[in-house]
C-alpha positions in Angstrom: 38.5 48.3 -72.7 39.3 45.5 -70.5 36.0 45.0 -68.2 35.9 42.9 -65.4 33.9 42.6 -62.1 36.2 43.0 -58.4 35.3 43.3 -55.1 35.9 46.2 -53.1 36.4 47.3 -48.8 32.8 46.5 -48.1 32.3 43.0 -49.4 29.4 44.5 -52.7 31.0 44.6 -55.3 32.0 47.0 -58.9 33.5 47.1 -62.3 37.0 47.7 -62.7 38.1 49.5 -66.4 42.1 48.6 -66.6 43.1 50.3 -69.3 42.5 53.4 -66.9 42.8 52.4 -63.5 38.6 53.1 -62.6 36.1 51.8 -61.0 32.4 52.3 -61.3 32.1 52.3 -57.2 34.3 53.2 -54.3 37.7 50.7 -54.0 36.4 51.4 -50.9 33.0 50.2 -50.6 30.3 50.2 -53.2 27.5 50.4 -51.1 28.7 52.1 -47.8 29.9 54.8 -50.8 26.6 55.1 -52.3 24.7 55.1 -49.0 26.9 58.2 -47.4 27.4 60.3 -50.6 23.7 59.6 -52.0 21.0 58.6 -49.6 22.8 60.3 -46.5 23.3 63.6 -48.3 21.2 63.3 -51.1 17.8 61.8 -50.7 17.1 62.0 -46.4 17.0 65.8 -47.4 13.6 65.3 -49.1 11.4 62.9 -46.7 7.6 62.2 -46.4 7.2 63.7 -50.9 7.3 62.9 -54.4 10.7 63.1 -55.2 11.6 63.7 -58.3 16.2 62.2 -59.1 18.2 62.0 -62.4 21.6 60.0 -61.9 23.5 60.9 -64.5 25.6 57.9 -65.0 23.3 54.8 -63.7 25.8 52.0 -63.9 24.8 49.0 -62.2 22.3 50.3 -60.9 22.7 50.0 -57.0 22.4 53.8 -56.4 18.6 53.3 -57.9 18.3 50.5 -56.0 19.0 51.6 -52.7 17.4 54.9 -53.2 14.3 52.0 -53.7 14.9 49.9 -50.6 15.4 53.7 -48.2 12.7 55.7 -50.3 9.7 53.3 -47.7 11.5 54.2 -44.8 11.5 57.6 -45.7 7.8 57.4 -46.9 8.6 59.2 -50.6 7.6 58.6 -53.6 10.3 58.6 -56.3 10.1 59.6 -59.2 13.7 57.6 -60.8 15.5 58.9 -64.0 19.1 57.2 -65.1 20.9 58.6 -67.6 23.7 56.1 -69.1 26.0 56.4 -72.5 27.3 52.7 -72.5 25.4 49.9 -70.1 25.9 47.3 -68.5 25.4 43.9 -70.1 24.2 41.3 -68.7 27.0 39.3 -67.2 27.3 41.5 -65.4 24.7 43.2 -63.9 24.3 39.3 -63.1 28.2 39.3 -61.6 27.0 42.1 -59.0 25.6 40.6 -55.7 23.8 44.2 -54.6 20.7 41.8 -54.0 23.2 39.3 -51.3 24.9 42.3 -49.7 22.0 44.8 -49.2 20.0 41.6 -46.9 17.2 42.6 -50.1 16.1 39.5 -51.4 12.4 40.1 -51.3 13.0 42.5 -53.5 15.0 41.0 -56.1 12.6 40.7 -58.8 12.9 44.4 -58.5 16.9 44.8 -59.4 16.9 42.4 -62.4 14.0 44.1 -63.9 16.0 47.2 -63.5 18.0 46.2 -65.8 15.6 44.3 -68.1 13.4 47.3 -68.7 13.7 48.8 -72.5 15.8 52.2 -72.3 13.2 55.2 -72.8 10.4 53.8 -71.5 9.2 54.3 -68.5 8.0 51.9 -65.4 6.2 51.6 -62.0 8.8 49.6 -60.4 6.9 49.6 -57.1 3.7 52.4 -55.9 5.7 54.4 -55.0 9.1 54.0 -57.8 9.0 54.4 -61.4 12.3 54.8 -63.0 12.9 55.8 -66.4 16.8 55.2 -68.2 17.8 57.4 -70.7 20.6 56.4 -73.4 22.2 59.4 -73.8 25.0 61.1 -73.6 25.8 64.0 -70.5 26.1 66.4 -73.2 22.8 65.7 -74.1 20.7 66.5 -71.3 18.4 69.0 -72.0 15.5 68.6 -69.2 14.3 72.2 -67.4 13.7 72.6 -63.8 12.7 68.9 -63.5 14.5 67.8 -61.0 14.9 67.7 -56.8 17.9 65.9 -56.9 20.5 65.6 -58.8 23.3 62.1 -57.8 26.4 63.5 -60.1 28.5 59.7 -60.1 30.1 59.9 -63.1 33.3 59.1 -63.9 36.0 60.5 -62.1 37.4 64.1 -63.4 41.2 62.3 -63.6 39.8 59.9 -66.2 37.1 61.9 -68.2 37.7 65.7 -66.6 35.3 66.9 -69.4 32.0 65.3 -67.7 33.2 67.4 -64.9 32.8 70.7 -67.3 31.2 74.2 -67.0 29.3 73.4 -69.7 28.6 69.8 -67.9 27.3 71.9 -64.7 25.0 74.4 -66.5 22.2 71.9 -68.3 22.9 70.5 -64.5 21.7 73.7 -62.4 18.8 73.7 -65.6 17.9 70.6 -64.6 17.6 70.9 -61.3 14.3 73.3 -59.8 14.3 75.7 -57.7 16.1 75.0 -54.3 17.3 71.1 -56.0 19.8 69.7 -54.6 23.2 68.0 -56.1 25.1 65.5 -54.2 28.7 63.8 -56.0 31.2 62.1 -54.0 33.9 64.8 -55.9 35.9 66.9 -54.0 38.2 68.4 -56.3 38.4 72.9 -56.3 38.4 72.9 -60.0 35.0 71.3 -60.5 33.8 73.6 -57.3 35.3 77.4 -59.4 32.3 75.4 -62.2 29.9 74.4 -60.3 29.7 77.8 -59.0 29.8 79.4 -61.9 26.8 78.1 -63.1 25.3 79.8 -60.1 25.1 76.5 -57.3 26.3 77.2 -54.1 28.6 74.5 -53.1 29.3 73.3 -49.8 32.4 70.1 -48.4 31.3 67.7 -46.4 32.7 64.2 -44.9 33.7 62.1 -47.0 32.4 58.4 -47.7 35.8 55.8 -46.0 38.4 56.3 -48.3 37.8 59.9 -48.9 38.2 62.6 -46.8 35.6 64.9 -48.2 32.4 65.3 -51.0 30.4 67.9 -52.6 26.8 69.0 -52.1 25.4 72.2 -54.5 22.1 73.4 -54.4 20.3 75.6 -57.2 19.4 79.2 -55.1 
């Protein structure tokens, strides 16, 4: 499928898939969405501690990079696992402007290393941040009680409803530790029902710019 780099409304870039009219991040602001959904309503719940994170849809590396930047402020030590079935190309990585837009030039080499590192190999990007990228389909995830937090950032239900199924959320539930949290930009009723069916307690929160609502789910 044809992919192109576009600029979102907050100035940051994302990848647009023309055939689906679907983007890796919100057209209303890639960085704003990541900060609102995954940092404000996810990562910030775990200050001053070790946090294990599973990202569903590593994509451009934006969520991982922002997490690395924010972890220092929150005095966290992060073990980060990013799952991606279809990694982006080197040319696409080089077209992302996140380092500039986040005023993070001092961490530019880390952003590059995120994408240059071997799949399946754990690397230490900083003393307080390790990363493993897994090239894997979501239905193959079989972690049990491993994560404090899941960033669920799959393509939207409109184009890939199978990624939002009860079977997938059952895998997410099993992957989380007790009292673990899953956050996602989604707010469809069918998604909420699937989450509840597997045991999650789900709350509806204000969404990022351009989106009215989002979900946060907690494992009992």
